N, C-alpha and C positions, 0 to 999 in steps of 0.2 A: 503493498498500500504506498509507503513511504516510499520508493524507488517512483510509481507512477504520478503522485505530487511533486517530487523533483523532474521528472519529463515535461510534466506541464508548466512549471516555474519556470523550468531553462526555455522552453518553447515563447512563454511569455515577453519574456527577458528579449529574445531574439526578434517577435515582433514588434516590443517597443524597440528599438535600436533601429530596424528596417525604417517604422516610419521616421524616426527624427530623421535620418540621412534623408528622408524623400524628397524636401523641399532642395536639399544643395544637389540631388540629382537631377530634380526638375530644373534646376538653374543652369547644368550642363547641356540639359536636351535643349533647353533654350538658347543656348549660344554660348553660354558662359566658357573662357578658357578652362576653368577648373572651379571644382567644388565650393572654391572659395572668392571665385571672380563673382561677380552681380552678373543675371542675368541680362541677355542681349535678343529683345524678343524681334528685331528688326529682322534678322536673321529667319526666324522661324516663318514670317512672312515673304521673307524672300523665298524660300523653299515651298512656301505652298502654293505661290505665284506661280512660281515651275512645275511642281507635280502636280497640281488640280487641273488645268486645260489637259497636261498629257494623260491622266488618267478619264477624264473625257472625252476628249479626242478616241481614247483607246476602248472604252465601251460605246462608240456611235461604228467605230470600225470594225473591231470584231466580230459584233456576230452577223456581218455582212459577207464577210469572208467562209469559202467553202474549201477546206483542205480535200484535196484530189488523192485516195487511197490508193487505186488502181495503178499499175506502172504499166499498163496499156495506154497512156495518155503523157504527155509529156509535158506536164506542169502538175505542179502541188497545192499550187492556191487559185482559186478563180472567183470572182463576184458576181453578180448579176451586171446585166450591161443591155441598157433594153434599147431594142431598134429590131429592125427584121432579119432573121435567118438566112446567112449566106453561103454559100458552099466554104466549106474549112471552120466555117465558126466553130467556136465552143460551144455545147450544150448540155444541158441538166435535164433529164429523166429520170422519173420515180419507175422503179421498176418493181413489177411482179413477177416472180419466176422462181420456182424450186431450187435452181441452181444456185440462186441468189441466198436464198434460207426462205423459213417462216416467213417475215417480216419483209414489207417492203422498202426497198434501199434506192436510194439519189444516186446516179452514176452519171459522168460526166464524159461525153462523147464528141466525137467530131460531124459535122453536118456534112454528107458523104455524096450522098446521089437524092438531086432535088425535083421534085414536082414538074411533069415533062419530061425527064431522063428516062433513059430507058436501062431498066435493072434487066441482069442475065446470068444464069448459072450453069458450071458444067462439072462434073465428077470425075472423078481422076484416081488411080490406085495410091490408096496410103500408105504412107512409110511406116505405120503404127501395126500393120497385120497384110499378111497376106490374102485377107478376104471381108476386108472394108476398104471403103470408098471416103476422099476428102472430097470438099466441095468448094469451087473458087467462085466468087461473086465477082460480076462486072458491072460498071456504069459507065453506059457510050462505049463497053470493048475498054476500060480502063480497070485494070483489077484492083477490086479492095481489099481483100481477105480471103483466107481459104478457111471452112469448117473446118473442124477434125470431129472424128467420131466418137471420142473419149475425152474427159477432162483428165486431168491428170490423176486425178486418185481414182480413175477407171470407173467412174460413172459415165452411163451412156447418153450422148448426146446429140439432136435433131434438130436438122438446119431447115430455114426456111425454105420452103417451096414454091413459094410465089415468084411469077417473071412476068415482064412485060413492062408498059410506060407508066413510070409513078404516075399516079392521077393526085387533082390537085389536093391539097390541105393534108399529104402525109410523106412523108420522110426517110432514108436510110441512113441512121447513123451508125457509128461504128468508129476503129481506128485500124491501122496497120500491124498490128502488134498480132504476133502468130495464136498467141493465148488469149486476147480480146475477146470479150461476151457482149456481143450486139446483135445487129439488127442480121448480121447472116443466121441468128439464133431465134431470136425473136421478132423476125418481121420488120415491117414497117411498122414508125408511130406516127401518129398525128401531131401535127404542126399544134395545134392547140394545147398538147400535154406534154413541149419542150422550152425550157428556159434559157434564150441566149447568155452567154458568159464571157468575162474578160478573163484572161490570163496575167495572175498580177504574181505569180512568181513560178 
C-alpha cells in the first residue's frame, strides 16, 4: 500500500514540474531563442501566413488528383479536364467486370478508336499454348492491341467480338500495353460514361 502511495506521489510531482515548465516551453514554441528568453509571437504569425495558404491549396488540389495504379498507362497522376474527347486523350471509366473484382473500379485509358472509325479484329496462333489463339484489334487498319486468352494467374479471358464502323456515342478505349485490360475484352463504351482527364505526373 505504501509503495502504491509513493508511486502516486511521484506521478503528481512529475506532472507538477511539467506544468511549471509549460509556459517556458510555450515561449520557445512561440519563437523565443531559449526558455529564458521572451516569446516572439510575430514568428508564429509568419509561420501561419506561410503554412495556412499551403494547407488550403493542398486541401483544394489533392481531391482533384487521381492516382493511376495501372502500369499499362504512362501516367502516375491525372485530373479532370473538361472538354470534348479527342483521339489519344486520357479518359476515366468506371469498370464493372469480374476480372476487375467484385466492386466497380475507376480505370484510366486512352481514347483509341473514335465514332466513325472502323474497328476490326483477327485471330492468330498464341504463344501461350498450341491450342489457343490471340486476337489482334485494329482501328482503320492500325494495330491497337492484342487480346490474350488467359490472365497472368491463368483465368480464362474472352475478347470482344464486335466489328464494324463504331457508332456515334461509343468509343474503343485502351492502351498498347500487352497486359492492358480494356475494350479488347469488355467492348465499346458509351461516351457519356467517360471523363476526359489530363496527365499531371
